[in-house]
N, C-alpha and C positions, 0 to 999 in steps of 0.2 A: 669244255666237258670233261667229266670224271670218269676214269675208267678204273676197274678193280684188277690187280694181279693176282696170278695163280697163288693159292694158300702154300706158304711153306710150313708153318706150325700151327698148332691151334691158337696159340698165344698169340703169334704175330697176326695172324687172321683176324683175330677178334681186335686187336689193339688197332690195326689198320683201319677195320671198317668203322670202330669207334670214333676214331680221331677224324675221318673223314666227314661222317655224320655230324659231329660237332663242329667242324667248320663251317658246315652248311647253314647249321641253325644258328651259329654264332654271328653271321652277318645280320641278322635281323635285328640284333641288339643294340647297333651303332648309334641309332638315332635314340633310342631310350637312355644310353649311358650320356649322349651329349645333354640331353635335356636334364639328365639329373644332375651332371655338372653344374650346370648353369643355376638350377635352383640352390644347389648348396652354396654356391659362389654370393647368390643374391641374399640367403640366410645370413651369411656371414657378414655381408655389407650393411644390411639391416641392423644386426646386432651391436655393430660398431656406432651406427647413425644414433640409434636409441640411447645408448649409454652415454655419448657424447652429448646429446640434448638433455638428458637427465642432469648431468654435470655442470652444463651451461646455465640451466633455467635460474634467474634471478629469485631473490627472495620475495614472495607473495604475500601483501599485506591484508590480512583479513578484516581488520578492524582498524580503528585509530590507535590502539595501544598494544595490538597482538600481531605476530608475524609467524608465518608458517613456510618452512623450508621445504624442499621437495624431499628431503630423507626423512621427514617427520610424516609423510604421507604412508599410510599403512600399505597399499599395495606397491608403492615404491620400494618400501623396505623388504618385502618379500621377492620384488622382480630382481632386485639387485645382485643377490647372490648367484641367480641363475645365469644373469648376463654376464656376471665376472667369469663363471665356469665356461660359458660359451666361448667368450672372447679368449680365456686361457688355452682352452683346446684347440680352437682353430688357429691361435696365433702360434702355437708352439712350432719349433721348425721340425720337431719329428714326425708332425702330422704330414702326410704325402698326398700331395693334390696330384691327381692324375692328369697327365698332359690331354689337351684337346686333339680330338681326332683318333686316339686309340681306345680299342675295347678294353673296358676293366670290370666287365660282368662275369662273376664267378660262375661256372658250369659244373664245379666239383659234386653239386648235388645230383645233377643228372647223370654225370659219370660214375659216381657211387653207385647208381641204379643199374646201370647197364654193362658196366665192365669187370672184369676179374678182380679176385682180390689181389692178385700180384700187381696188377698195372695201379691198384688204389693205393698200395704201400709205396710204389714208386713216387707217385704224386702226393703222397701225404704231406710230405715235409713242405713242398710248394705251396699246398693249401693251407698248411698253418700259419706259414708267413702272411699270407695275403689275408685270410681270415681265420682268426682266432676263435670264433664261436661257429661250430660247424651246425649247431642244433637247428639253425634256422632254415636250412637246406634238408634235413633229415626227411620232411613230410613229402619231398618229392618223390621219393621212391614209390610212393603209392600213387602217383598221379597217372590217370587212366592213360593220357597219350603216350607216358613214358613205359607204361607196361607193354602198351601194344608195339611200341618201337621196340623194346627189347625182344619182344616175343618174335619180332620179324627178323631181328639179326639171328636169334638162334635158328630160326627155319632156313634163313640163308646159309649160316654154317654147315648145316645138314645136308641142304642141297650141293654144296661145293665139294663134299667129302664123296658124295653118291656118284657112282660111275653114270656116265651118260647124262650127267647133269648139264643145266643150260650154262651158256656162256656168260662171264663177267657181266657184258655188256647187256645182256638179256635180263640178268638179277638186278642190275641198276635201273633199267626200263621199268622193271617189276615194281620197284621202290617209288620211282616217280610217280607211277600211277596207281599206288596205293591210296585208300580213302584216308590214312593219317597224312600223306604228304599234301592232297587235296586240301585238306581243312588248314594245314599250316600256310599254303598259299592263299587261300581265300582270307585267312587271318591278316595276312600281311598286305594283301590288296585293300581291306576294309581300313588298315590303317593309314594307308598312303593314298586312297581315294580321293580324288579331286572334290571339293564342294561342287553342288548341282548349279550353284549361280555361276560357275567358272564356263560351263558348258555353253557354247554359242546355240541361239535359236535361228533356225533356218529361216530366212526371209521369206515374205508372202510371194505365192507364185499367181500368175494372172487370174487362173479360175477361181482362186479364193478371193482375190480383190474384186472379181465381178460378181461373184455370190454375195460378198459382203455390201456392195453396192444395191444389189437387187434387193437384199434384205432391209438396209436402212431406208430404201427407197418405196417400201410398202405403203406407207402413209400416203404418199403423192400417187401411186400406182391405183390404191384403193378409190382415191377422189376420183381418177378419171375413169373409173368402172372396172379395173382388173382387180379380181376377187384375190382375197389372201392365199387362198388355196391354190392358185396358179402360180402366185408368188414364191410360195412354198415349194412348189414342185421344180421351179426353175432354178432354185437353191440348191435342191436335192441333186438334180442333174449335173449341176456344175461341180458338185463336191462328191459325186456317188464313186468315182474312182479314188478318192483320196479319205473315204469315211473313217477308215481306221488308222489313218496318219495323221488326222486333223490335229489331235492332241498328243499322241504318242510320240512325236518326235521333239515335242515341245515341253514334254513333262517328265519327270523320273521315269527310269525304267523300272517296270512292274506296276506302275499305278494306271494301267489300262482301265481298271474299274470306274475310273473318273467318267469315262464317255458311255459306260453302259447304263442304259434307260435313259439317257438324255435325247432329247430330239436333236436334229440337225442345227438347227438356229442357235441353240446352246453351245454346241461344239463348236460352230463357227464363231462365235462370240469370244468364247474362251480362247479360241487360236489367235484371234486378233489381239486379245489383251495381253497374252503371254507374248507376243513379240513386242509390243509397245512395252511392256513392263521390262524385257530385257535390254531395251535401249534406254532406260531410266526415264522414260518419258511419263508425266502424269498431267492428265487433263483437267485444268482448273476452272472450267466453265467458259460459256461463251457469251454472244450478245443476247440470247435469249434466257440466260440462266438467272436465277433469282435465289438468293440466299436468306431470305427475309423470313422463312418458315421457323415457327416458334418451337422453342425447346419448354416443354412443362416443367414447371419447377415443384410442383406438388406431388402428392403420392398417386394419384389417380390420373387416368387419360380422361380426355374429354371428347364427347361424340355430339356432332351439332347435326340434326335432322331438318332438313329445309324442303318444304312443300309447297304446293301450289293452291291449296284450298283449304278450308277451315270449317268446322261445326258453326253452325248447325247446317250447313250444305251438306246433305247426306250423299257424298260422293266418294269414289274409293280413294282419292287423293287425300281426302281429308279424314277418313277413318282409319284406313290402314296405317298410315305414318302415327297416327296417335296411339294405336296398339302397339306399334314396333318401339316406340319411345318408353311405354310404360313396361314393357318385357324386358327391354335392354337395361333400364334403370333398375329393375327388380333384382338382377343378379349383383348389383352393388360393386361390379368390377370397374365402372366407368361412371362420370358425371355425364347426363344427358340434358340437352337444350332441344326443345321444339320450336322451330321458327315458322310462323305462319302468316299469312297474309293479313293486313288490317285494311279493311274497306271504309271510306267515307260512307255516311248514312244513306246518301242518294243511291250508292252502288248496292248497299245492304239490302235495300228495298227490291232491288231487282234480282237479286241473288238467294237470300235466305228465305225459307218457306213461313206461310202464315204470318207475314208481315213482322217476322220478329227481327228487332233491332238492337243494336247496344251503342251507349253513348261513350264507353270508354273501354280500353283494353283489358282492364281489371274486371269489369262486368263479363265481358266475353270468356276470360279465362276462367272465371268461376264455374259457368254454364258447362265448358269443355271438361272440366275436372269433374263437376259431378255426374255427367252423362257417363264419362269414363270409368268412374268408380263404381258406379251402379252395376256395370256390365263384367267388370274383371274381379270384383270381390275382394280388392285389397286397396291400401293407401298407395297413391302413386307418388314417386319422388323424383320428379324431374320439372326442369324450369320450361316453362313458355313465354316465348317472346313473340314480337310481331315486326313486320315490316311493311313497308307502303306497298298498297296493291290497287290495281284498276281493273274493273270489269270490262272486257271487251265484248258487245253485244255480238258482232260479226263472229268471233270466234268462240263464243259462249264460255268463255274460260277467264281466270285471272291472270293478270299480267304483272311481274314487279315493275316498280317505279323506282328508279336510282339503282344504286349499287347494293346490291342484297348482301355482299360479303360484309359491308360496313357494320352489319347488325349482329355479327357474332364479335365478341370482343377478341383483341389479339391475344390474351393471356387464354383463351378458351379455344384458340384456332389450332386445333390436334388434328380431329378426324371429321369429314363432313360426309353426309349422306344426302344426296339429292335425289329426292322424289321426283321423277320426271325430268333428268338433267337437260334434256333437248327443249322442253317448255321453258325450264328457267332461263336458259341462256340464249334464246333466240334473239332477244335484243338486250343482252347483258352489255353495260357500258360499264366495266368497272375492273376491278382487280382479279386477275386470273384465280380460280378457285384453288388450281394445284400450286399456285405460287404462295398462297396465304396457309394453305392446311398442308399437313404432313402425309395424309391418305385421302382421296376422295373418292367415294364410290356412288353411282349412279343406279337408280331403278326404273327401269322403263315400264310405266303402268299401260300406256295408251297405244293403240294401233293407228297412229295420226294419217298413215298412207292410205289406211282402207277408207277412212272418212273423207279424205280429200278427193280421193278418185270417184265419188259420187257426187261431187260438186261440178259446175261448168267449168270446162277446161280442166278437168280433174287429172288427166294423164299428164299434162305439162306440169301443172302445179305440183302433183305428186313426186315428179322427177327433180324438181327443184328442192323440194321439202327433204326428200331423202340426202340429197347432199349436203343440204345446210345441217340436216341432223347428225351426220358424219362429221362435219366440221364441228361444231361446238361440243360435242361428247369427246372427240379426240382431243380437242385443246383443253377441256376442263376436267376430264374424270381420268383416275387411273385404272378403276375397273368398273365394269357395266354388268348390271345383272338384268335379264330378260325375264319376265314371269313366263313366258312360254315361247315357242317357236313361231307364233303367229305375229310378232313383233319384227322391226326391220333388224337386220344383221348389223350391229354397230361395232365399231373397234374396240377391241380389248372387251369383248362381251362373252358371257356365258349363259346358258338357259338353266333357270332354276327358280320354282316357286317358293317365294320366300315370305308368303302371305298365309296367315291362318285365319280362323273363324272367330266370331264372337263368343266366348264361353257360355254365354247365355244359351245359344242354338244348341251346343253339345248337352246342356243340362234338360233342355226341351226334348232332345232326342232320347235320353237315359230315362226321363217320365214316360215318354210314349212306349218305350220298349218294356218298362215295368207293368204298364196298363196292359198291354198286350198278353204279356206273360200271366196276368191274373186272369184272361178271358174277356176283356172289355173290347170293344170295338172302337178302334181309336180313328181309324179314317173312313168317315162317312161321306166324304165328296171326294169328286173327281180330279180334274185337271186345272191347273192354273199358271198364269205367267205374270211375273213383276218386275217392272223397270220403268226407266224413265222413258216417257212416250215420245220418242224421236225415230224415224224410219229407220236410222243406223243403228238402232240399239236391238235389232232383229224383228220389228214389226212387219217390216217388208217380207221378210222369208216366212214369218208365220202366216200371215195373211195369204200368201201364194200357195203355201202348202194346204192350209184348209181349203181353200177355194177349188184347188185342182183335185183333192180326194174327198170333196163333200160327199158323194154318193157311197165311197167306201167306209165312211165315218158316221153311218146314220145313227143318230140318237146321241150323238157325242156333243157334249155342252163343255164350254171352257170359260174361265172367269180370267179377266185380265185387270192388273191393279198399276196404275200409273198415271204421272201427271207430266207433260211438257208441252214444247212448243208445236209438235205436230199432232197434238191431241184430236183435235176436231177433224184433221183430214184424215187420220187413222181410222177414228169411228165412223165417218161419212163413207170411206172406202168399205168397211166391213158392213155395213148397213146395206150399202149399194148390192153388194155380191152376196146378200142374204146369209151371212155365215152365224152359226150359233155360237156368238161371242158375247159376254157382258162384260161391260167396261165399267170400272170402278174407280173411284179416286186413290192415288197412292197412299200406301201407309207402310209401317215399320214391318220387315219379314218376320219379326219376333212376336207380332200381334196375336192375340188369343185366337181371331177369327180365322188365322191362316193355318192353325194346328192341324185341323182335319182333312186337309186337302192330303191325297194319296202321291198325286204325281205333279213334279215341276216340269214343264215344257219350256227350253230355250233352244229355238232353233237360230240364234245370232252367231255369225261367223266374223264380226269385227271386233269382239271382245278381245282383249288379250288373255284375260282369267277372270271369269264372270264370278263375283263375290256371293251372287245369289244363289247361283249352283252348288257351290261349297256349303252355304247355309243350309241348303234345302236337303242334302246329303248328309249335313250333320244331325239334321232333324229325324233322320230315318226314313225319308220318302224315296220315291221311285225319282230318277232325273232322267229325261227323254233328251238328248243334244246331239248335235252334228258330231260326225268323225272329222274333227278339225283340229289343228295343233293346238288351239286355246284350251280343248278339252283333254288333252293327253294325260294331264296329271291326274283327272277324276276317273278315267277308264278303268283303273287298278280296283275300283270300289264295284262291288257285285251288283248294286241297285242303280248303277249308271249304265244307261241303254243308249248305244251310240248307232248312228244310221248313217248310210252313205247315199241313198237315193231316195227318192219322195216315196217310192213305194216301200222302202224298209223302213220309212218313217212311220208309214199307216202299221206295219208289223209291229214295230216297239211299241206304239200306243196301245194296241189290242193286248200286246203281252203284260204292259204295265196295268191296264184295266182289270185283267181277270188273275192276276198274280198278287202276291203279298211280299212287300219289302223284308229283307233280313235285316235283324238289328245288327248295329256297328258292335264289331268287337273292338276291344281295348286298345289294339294296336292301331286299327283304322282310326279311333278317336284321338289317339295321340298325334297321328299322320296330318290330322285337320288341325291340330291344336295350335295355338300362338307359340307355345314352347318349342314345338319341333319348328317351327317356321322360324323362329329366331335362331334355333341351333343351325338350320341350314344356313340363314344369312350369314351367320360369324364365319362359318366355313366357307361359302363359296366367295365370299366379298374379301377373302384373306384378313378378315379383322382378327382371327384368332393368332394369326402371326404379328400383326402389327400391335396388337395388346400385350403379347407375351414378350415382344422385343424391347431391348433398351431403348430408353429413349436417347434420341440423338444419334444412334448407331445407325449403320448403313447396311442394309438387308441386301443390297445388292451385291453381295460376295459369293466368289464361289466356292467349293469345299475346301480347295488348297490355298485359299486367299488370294485369287487372282480376281481383281475386280472386273466384272464383265462390264459394267457400264459406267465406272468412275474412272477409269484410267485412259479413257478414249472420248472423242467426241463422239455424240450419238446424234445421227442424221435425223432419226424418228424424233427426238427431242426438238431438234433444231425446227422441223416442220411443224411440231405442233406450237412450239412459241412463235412462228412466223403466223401460224393460224390465229393464235389469240390475238395477237398485235394487228392483224389485218381485221378482225372483228373489231376490235377496239376502235381504230379508226373510222370502219363504216358506220357503226352503231352512234358514234358520236356526232353525225350530221343528221338533222332533224328532216331534211329532204329525203335521204335515202332510207330512213326509218319509215317514214309515211309511204312511200313507193313499196316498200316490203311488207306492209299491213300492221304496222306497230300503231298502238292507240296514241294519238297525240298527247303530248305531255307526260310522256311515260320515261324520259330519259332520266328524269330527276323528279322527286316527288313534290308535290306543291304545298301551298300554304294550309291547307285544309289538314294533310297529313302532319304538318308541322305542329299544328294546334293539338291534335288528337293525340300524337304521340309524345309530345314536348319535345321536338328536335329542333336543332338550329335550321336556318336556312342553308340549302346545300351548297357546299364549296368544294371543289375537285381536291383541295390539299387539306381539308380540315375534317378529321373525324369527330363524330358527335360525342362529345363528354358524358351526356347523360346515360350511355352504355359502357362507360367505364374506361375509355379510351384517354 
């Protein structure tokens, strides 16, 4: 430790103080001087090597008759005098190379700024011998730290002369604690600071290991009935005491902002990844990993929409995916393919209305495009392809035959949208969707559990189907969108209405509002209901409500439009109860005969998101519906009247009969449109991130470059892969398929499908060249 002696004279005090300050500062330049010596020596060596090289280069033959020597090259002519001068200067015996280990940085500029003229004259001779050009240091006298240090020394001199002044030790302590010295010390610390990589990352402790085990076991726990929120609470309780330390001790000092706003699961994954990264470990994949995902070579991304039904069957899974394909393709940001089922003629006669059949896929594609373009009002630009399907009478739905993934060419296998992912994969025997596609989104349309509960042994069947749905969606989807909270809570799912209404209904609503504004009476009829005539579509609830409150609704008449398997039974029950209900054949909701109805009544609680309800609101009508999760999206509209009890139902019907619906505002019209629905879909499906990300890049990176899922084995991914493998094994057995309710012969497409779609006979190792494989 340095101590100051009592001052003898002004000159002695100033000189002693300056010299000691210089000695303190000079220690920091030793490493800089060593580095400079090394650089100068390296320059000298390189200059010699370059000149030797040029002198030793042989003559270069340019042509058969012309030779070029290095001396004739222009840049060599210009470079040689410089090299000779450098070699002459550095080779001169008068040039003094400083020995290693000694400081040769001149501080005369600093001393010139802070010491007296007398001392400068004493050191002038020494300075001129060492450096002949003092101008390079002249600007240092105006350096802010030097001025501050000089002022501090002057203050110290005054304090020493003043009686009762502090002792030299206290003065020196004041200098050490000054702001200038703190800056100097911090500068040296930053120079000598060890790299972050050299810091050791503390190993994981037992609570962290247990928390990560629970976190990665969530797929298995979910399968056995332990909800995800319970798993998250267990993880949070294990990590609660270390919440602020999970990343702080593994990340650089001052980077605590990394964990702000992140949930506990992200913090835990980053902590695990940082430990693995510190050991140099990198996970290259395991038994279930598949590296066959395609890198798209052209400039656009490719979106394949796969659905379970097709026009002319007027069902939600036929109509809504068709509009989605049209509006996704309209943006021209990506190429779109709509993949729909092709039915043999015998199945077409069972499914399509009015005995409408098609002899070829091209004929049906033309019908689909004409129907769509009449309603959207613009030319559609997307591809329509077909996959083999078979109609199941028992399930009243179309099941895929064979491996559906084969009907998307590998060059277009980028993004897949599975309309009804559980339905498409119940009996799927083929390649895993997430193995072939870079991003897979499922959209849940149907509340299958509600339908199954109405059947014989419905509770047991619903229990089994619930777990099968969890199984197949977890194995085949990266993200799942549920149209409403009325659906089953599936893995990786969020609730969002990504459906819009046919633009034709919005135009009808605008027309009706204009006629009302001009004073015309547009609603001359009362209440109606429209839907497929099966008990599960709300007919049971409707008849029960009308029968219970027949006396409260005196004079109330209602028209019902629909066809279906339960039509005879529904009509017979209504006549038996003597209800004021008129049954008519089903028709398009946009039919002119339905425009004048004022009230649409929909008591169904089995729907996920009733398309007819959205269409009625778009046309400016009142809607009376149950207070149910399936109607949550519509409750924001003033014309939507929801009821909780049967008595409340009567009140809402009377309110609608005596009142007038409000015209839709532009904001409400947009909210119902397909433009808004497409925007919601892109946002909630993470499609905006996928479309804007670089092809082939890994989006699973943290903000500081720590891979959360790439650098370590993911137990969740292993579980998903094992579930897909188990499904593949089980669905490959025809006996197991038959026991689980699959239509016989749906593991592979049949001969008739081969003829209709020009397919080769199915072979497990051969892809069909007709589709470009």
